[in-house]
C-alpha positions in Angstrom: 21.1 7.4 -13.1 20.7 9.0 -9.7 19.8 7.5 -6.3 19.4 8.2 -2.6 21.2 6.1 0.0 19.2 3.2 1.5 19.9 1.9 5.0 17.2 0.0 6.9 18.6 1.2 10.1 18.1 4.9 9.3 15.6 6.8 11.4 12.8 8.3 9.3 13.0 11.9 10.5 10.3 12.9 8.0 7.7 10.8 9.9 4.8 13.1 10.7 3.9 11.8 14.2 7.4 12.8 15.4 6.5 16.5 14.8 3.0 16.7 16.4 4.3 17.7 19.8 6.4 20.4 18.2 3.3 21.7 16.4 1.5 21.9 19.7 4.3 23.8 21.6 4.9 26.1 18.6 8.5 25.0 17.9 7.4 23.7 14.5 4.3 24.2 12.4 2.4 22.3 9.7 3.2 25.1 7.3 7.0 24.7 7.9 6.6 20.9 7.6 4.9 21.3 4.3 7.6 23.6 3.1 10.2 21.0 3.9 8.2 18.5 1.8 8.0 21.0 -1.1 11.8 21.5 -0.9 12.3 17.8 -1.5 9.8 17.8 -4.3 11.6 20.8 -5.9 14.9 19.0 -5.5 14.0 15.5 -6.9 10.6 15.4 -8.5 12.1 16.1 -11.9 13.8 12.7 -11.8 11.4 10.7 -9.7 8.2 11.9 -11.4 5.9 10.7 -8.6 3.1 13.2 -9.1 0.6 13.8 -11.9 -0.7 17.0 -10.4 0.3 19.2 -7.5 -1.9 21.8 -5.8 0.7 23.8 -3.9 -1.4 26.9 -3.4 -4.3 24.9 -1.9 -1.9 22.9 0.2 -0.3 26.0 1.7 -3.7 27.5 2.5 -4.7 24.3 4.2 -1.3 24.2 6.1 -1.8 27.8 7.3 -5.3 26.9 8.6 -3.8 23.8 10.4 -1.1 26.0 11.9 -3.7 28.3 13.4 -5.6 25.3 14.9 -2.5 23.9 16.6 -1.6 27.4 17.9 -5.1 27.5 19.5 -4.6 23.9 20.8 -7.5 22.6 18.7 -6.3 20.3 15.9 -9.2 18.5 14.2 -7.6 15.1 14.4 -4.3 13.2 14.8 -3.6 13.9 11.1 -4.4 17.6 11.1 -1.6 19.2 9.0 -0.4 15.9 7.5 0.5 16.3 3.8 -0.9 13.4 1.6 -0.2 12.2 -1.9 -3.3 10.6 -3.4 -3.2 7.9 -6.0 -4.8 9.2 -9.2 -7.8 6.9 -9.0 -9.6 8.9 -6.3 -11.8 11.9 -7.1 -10.6 15.2 -5.8 -12.6 18.4 -6.2 -9.6 20.6 -6.9 -7.6 18.3 -9.2 -8.4 16.0 -12.1 -8.7 12.3 -11.8 -7.0 10.6 -14.8 -6.5 7.0 -13.8 -3.2 6.7 -15.7 -5.1 6.7 -19.0 -5.6 9.2 -21.9 -9.3 8.4 -21.7 -9.5 10.4 -18.5 -7.2 13.3 -19.5 -8.2 16.5 -17.6 -11.2 14.6 -16.1 -12.7 16.9 -13.5 -15.6 15.4 -11.6 -16.0 18.4 -9.3 -16.2 16.4 -6.1 -14.2 14.7 -3.5 -14.5 10.9 -3.1 -15.5 9.7 0.4 -11.9 9.1 1.5 -10.7 12.6 0.4 -13.7 14.3 1.9 -12.9 12.5 5.2 -9.3 13.4 5.1 -10.0 17.1 4.5 -12.6 17.0 7.4 -9.8 15.6 9.6 -7.5 18.5 8.6 -5.2 16.6 6.3 -3.4 18.5 3.5 -4.1 17.0 0.0 -0.9 18.0 -1.8 -1.2 16.2 -5.1 -2.2 13.2 -7.2 0.3 10.5 -7.6 1.0 8.4 -10.7 -0.8 5.1 -11.2 -0.3 2.5 -13.9 -3.0 2.4 -16.6 -6.4 1.9 -14.8 -4.2 0.6 -11.9 -3.3 -2.5 -13.8 -0.2 -3.2 -15.8 1.0 -0.5 -18.1 3.7 1.5 -16.2 3.7 5.3 -15.9 6.8 7.6 -15.8 7.7 7.2 -12.1 11.2 6.1 -11.2 12.4 4.5 -8.0 14.0 7.2 -5.8 16.7 4.8 -4.5 17.8 4.0 -8.1 16.1 5.8 -10.9 17.1 3.1 -13.3 14.6 0.8 -11.5 10.9 0.5 -11.3 9.0 1.9 -8.3 6.5 -0.9 -8.6 2.9 -0.6 -9.3 0.1 0.1 -9.6 0.6 2.6 -6.7 3.8 3.7 -8.4 3.8 7.4 -7.5 2.5 6.9 -4.0 5.3 4.5 -3.2 8.0 6.7 -4.7 6.6 9.9 -3.1 7.0 8.4 0.4 10.3 6.7 -0.4 11.7 10.0 -1.7 10.5 11.9 1.4 8.1 14.1 -0.6 5.2 13.3 1.8 4.9 11.3 5.0 1.9 9.3 3.8 0.4 8.6 0.4 -2.8 6.7 -0.4 -2.6 3.6 -2.5 -4.9 0.7 -3.4 -4.4 -3.0 -3.9 -6.2 -5.6 -6.0 -3.3 -8.0 -6.7 -0.1 -6.5 -5.2 -0.3 -2.8 -5.9 0.4 -1.6 -2.4 2.6 -4.1 -0.7 5.0 -4.6 -3.6 5.8 -0.9 -4.2 6.1 -0.4 -0.4 8.8 -3.1 -0.5 10.6 -1.4 -3.4 10.5 2.1 -1.9 11.2 1.3 1.7 7.7 2.3 2.9 5.7 1.0 5.8 2.9 -0.2 3.6 -0.5 -1.1 5.0 -3.1 -3.0 3.0 -6.1 -3.2 5.4 -8.9 -5.8 5.5 -11.3 -5.7 2.6 -13.9 -3.0 3.2 -11.9 -1.1 5.8 -11.8 2.3 4.1 -14.7 3.7 2.0 -14.1 3.3 -1.8 -17.1 5.5 -2.9 -15.8 7.8 -5.6 -12.7 5.8 -6.2 -12.2 4.3 -9.7 -11.4 1.0 -8.0 -14.4 -1.2 -7.4 -13.2 -4.8 -8.1 -14.1 -7.4 -5.5 -10.6 -7.5 -4.0 -9.8 -3.8 -4.0 -8.7 -2.4 -0.6 -7.5 1.2 0.0 -4.4 1.7 2.2 -1.4 3.7 3.1 2.3 4.1 2.2 4.0 5.7 5.1 7.3 6.9 6.5 6.7 5.0 9.8 4.6 2.3 11.2 2.8 4.9 13.4 1.9 7.1 10.4 0.7 4.1 8.4 -1.8 3.1 11.2 -2.9 6.5 12.3 -3.5 7.8 8.7 -5.6 4.8 7.8 -7.5 4.7 11.1 -8.4 8.4 11.0 -9.4 8.0 7.4 -11.9 5.3 8.3 -13.0 7.3 11.3 -14.0 10.2 9.1 -15.0 8.4 5.9 -16.2 5.0 7.2 -15.8 1.7 5.6 -17.3 0.3 2.4 -21.1 -0.1 2.4 -21.8 -3.2 4.6 -18.4 -2.9 6.4 -17.8 -1.0 9.6 -14.3 0.0 8.6 -11.1 0.0 10.7 -11.8 0.1 14.5 -9.9 0.5 17.7 -7.9 3.3 19.2 -6.2 5.8 16.8 -2.9 5.5 18.6 -0.5 2.8 17.5 -1.2 -0.3 19.6 1.3 -1.4 22.2 3.9 -4.0 21.3 2.6 -7.6 21.5 4.7 -10.7 20.9 2.7 -13.0 18.7 2.0 -16.4 20.3 3.0 -18.2 17.1 3.8 -17.1 13.6 3.4 -19.2 10.4 6.1 -18.8 7.8 4.3 -18.5 4.5 6.5 -19.5 1.6 3.6 -19.7 -0.9 4.2 -19.8 -4.7 6.8 -17.0 -4.4 9.5 -19.1 -2.7 10.3 -21.0 -5.9 10.9 -17.6 -7.6 13.1 -16.2 -4.9 16.9 -16.2 -5.4 19.0 -18.0 -2.9 20.6 -14.8 -1.6 17.2 -13.3 -0.9 16.1 -16.5 0.9 19.1 -16.3 3.1 18.4 -12.7 4.1 14.9 -13.6 5.0 15.9 -16.6 7.0 18.5 -14.7 8.9 15.8 -12.2 10.0 13.6 -15.1 11.1 16.5 -16.4 13.2 16.7 -13.0 15.0 13.0 -13.1 15.8 13.3 -16.7 17.0 16.2 -15.7 19.2 14.0 -13.0 20.7 11.4 -15.5 21.6 9.1 -15.8 18.6 7.8 -19.2 17.8 7.8 -19.6 14.0 6.4 -22.7 12.3 7.1 -23.9 8.8 5.0 -26.0 6.5 7.3 -29.0 7.2 6.3 -28.7 10.9 2.6 -28.2 10.4 0.4 -30.4 8.2 -2.4 -27.8 8.3 0.0 -25.1 7.2 1.3 -27.3 4.4 -2.3 -27.9 3.2 -3.0 -24.2 3.3 0.1 -23.6 1.2 -1.2 -26.0 -1.4 -4.6 -24.4 -1.5 -2.9 -21.0 -2.0 -0.6 -22.1 -4.8 -2.9 -20.8 -7.6 -3.7 -17.5 -5.8 -2.2 -15.3 -8.5 -3.8 -17.1 -11.5 -7.2 -17.1 -9.7 -6.9 -13.4 -8.8 -5.9 -12.4 -12.3 -8.9 -14.3 -13.8 -11.4 -12.8 -11.3 -10.1 -9.3 -11.9 -10.1 -9.8 -15.7 -13.7 -10.9 -15.6 -14.8 -8.0 -13.4 -12.8 -5.4 -15.3 -14.3 -6.4 -18.7 -16.8 -3.6 -18.5 -16.1 -0.7 -19.0 -12.9 -1.7 -20.8 -14.8 -3.2 -23.7 -16.7 0.0 -24.0 -13.6 2.1 -24.1 -11.9 -0.2 -26.6 -14.9 -0.2 -28.9 -15.1 3.6 -28.8 -11.4 4.2 -29.4 -9.0 1.2 -29.6 -6.0 3.6 -29.6 -7.0 4.8 -26.2 -6.1 1.4 -24.6 -2.5 0.2 -24.4 -1.5 -2.9 -26.3 -0.7 -4.4 -22.9 -4.4 -4.1 -21.7 -5.8 -4.8 -25.2 -4.0 -8.2 -25.4 -5.3 -9.2 -22.0 -8.8 -8.0 -22.9 -9.0 -10.7 -25.6 -8.3 -13.4 -23.0 -10.7 -11.9 -20.4 -13.5 -12.0 -22.9 -13.2 -15.8 -22.9 -14.0 -16.2 -19.2 -17.6 -17.3 -18.9 -20.0 -16.7 -16.0 -19.8 -20.4 -15.1 -16.0 -20.1 -14.9 -16.2 -17.0 -12.8 -18.4 -18.9 -10.4 -15.8 -21.6 -10.0 -13.1 -18.9 -9.5 -15.1 -17.4 -6.6 -15.5 -20.8 -5.1 -11.8 -21.3 -5.2 -11.3 -17.9 -3.5 -13.8 -18.8 -0.8 -12.0 -22.1 -0.2 -8.8 -20.2 0.3 -10.4 -17.8 2.7 -12.0 -20.7 4.7 -8.7 -22.5 5.0 -7.0 -19.2 6.1 -9.6 -18.6 8.8 -9.3 -22.2 10.0 -5.7 -21.5 11.0 -6.6 -18.6 13.3 -6.7 -21.0 16.3 -3.1 -22.1 15.6 -1.2 -19.0 14.3 -1.4 -15.3 15.3 -0.3 -14.2 11.9 1.8 -15.1 8.9 5.3 -13.8 8.0 6.7 -13.8 4.5 8.6 -11.7 2.0 6.9 -8.8 0.2 8.6 -9.4 -3.1 11.0 -11.9 -4.7 13.8 -9.3 -4.6 14.5 -5.6 -4.9 12.9 -3.5 -7.5 13.8 -4.8 -11.0 15.9 -2.7 -13.3 14.1 -1.0 -16.2 10.7 0.7 -16.5 8.6 -1.6 -18.7 7.5 -3.9 -15.8 6.5 -3.1 -12.3 7.7 -6.4 -10.7 6.2 -9.7 -9.7 3.2 -9.6 -7.3 3.5 -13.3 -6.3 4.0 -12.6 -2.6 1.6 -9.6 -2.3 -1.4 -11.3 -3.9 -2.0 -13.6 -0.9 -3.5 -11.0 1.4 -5.5 -9.6 -1.6 -7.3 -12.9 -2.4 -7.9 -13.5 1.3 -9.3 -10.1 2.0 -6.8 -10.0 5.0 -4.7 -7.1 6.4 -1.0 -7.0 5.4 1.9 -4.8 6.5 5.2 -4.3 4.7 8.1 -3.6 7.0 11.2 -2.2 5.2 13.7 -4.4 7.1 16.0 -5.9 4.5 18.5 -4.7 1.8 19.5 -6.3 -1.4 21.7 -4.9 -4.1 21.8 -1.6 -2.2 18.0 -1.4 -2.5 15.1 -1.8 -0.1 13.4 -5.1 0.4 10.4 -5.7 2.7 9.0 -8.5 4.8 5.3 -8.9 5.1 3.0 -9.7 8.0 -0.4 -11.0 7.0 -3.2 -11.2 9.6 -6.9 -12.1 9.7 -9.9 -10.0 8.4 -10.9 -7.3 10.9 -7.9 -7.9 13.1 -5.8 -5.1 11.6 -5.0 -3.5 14.9 -3.7 -6.8 16.3 -1.4 -7.1 13.3 0.1 -3.7 14.1 0.9 -4.8 17.6 2.9 -7.7 16.2 4.6 -5.4 13.7 5.6 -3.1 16.6 7.0 -6.0 18.5 9.3 -6.9 15.5 10.5 -3.3 15.2 11.2 -3.2 19.0 13.2 -6.5 18.8 15.3 -5.1 16.0 15.7 -1.7 17.7 14.1 0.2 14.9 11.9 3.4 15.2 8.2 3.0 14.9 
């Protein structure tokens, strides 16, 4: 077992935005930055196993081109020269897209998905494809947590979370349907951003369920926002959605008028010691002037908590119904190509009728309506990102009970790596309102400023 030291007070020197001025004055270059990333990969990838595929030659060529643009004072965007890890659900012209399944072994589509095409146009460096669980669902891959390799990195964005946590890349792309971005961000000490539904174009991504959102794992809050905002600028949002909007720069700090503490169904699963750490953090924010309401102080918030109680069960059933095809096809064609984990769930999902699916959608719509109704009372919601640090072992990616809330609501969420438990990272989560992603970052920045942490 190996590990790297975790300290929530540690400055993330690997954050990309801290080097841009040096790229412009020539004291550093994108190629040199990439080489530092590759040194970390050479040193630890054998134990962390974050990547499925690396394209080092292509990355160096892209970094050299970026270095020339900075020397000429003409970067293509704010992420020109930024190395990215890409969850292995997204089509890339130069690497296979294998979805964590033997069904897609060596699957070359010969094209970039919309997101990757946009990132390349913006000058980003697509370094490699990161491990995902099987079809971005439950069956874990080989990735280990970089802070303790005896523990899970979370899922389904396993490799993306671990790659950023290990310092291999400043940003990695992930996706979330249930808890696949916020939870691994918590486990790997990332600034994780799950945007509003539809904020980043999913065309060409093998992730089309009705709650899927694409987002960023990042070494800093600034990198998380800028990477996502520029991605949407160049790739757009989903069809029918305008995507992320607002200035590319991280917004100024704004103290939220009033926060709602969201316990949800996760609180009953949270150990006493973890509860105490969370509440101590809330005390610090309250001392700094934040007004934080609990469900015992607001009848409306208590009612919302009750409506949200079945969020995980409703989400799992919705996703199971929507994922039935093409899973049934794959299973009929070759039962051995599907893990027992998925095959067992497939039998349950086949029992969900169209009428039951309609009821589930109604339940989800009721949750979203109740959430929207609170926007006149609360600026945002604050909660934990997970019930505790990454569990030991590698046969489970952890409980998504806290992370599912933003998924079913289609709302933006940010993981802030502010806590420590058992010597491991543990995040808190801010949840906002759909299409108010930028406002949520202003509140997150205020929290970091209060705590004296870099952004």
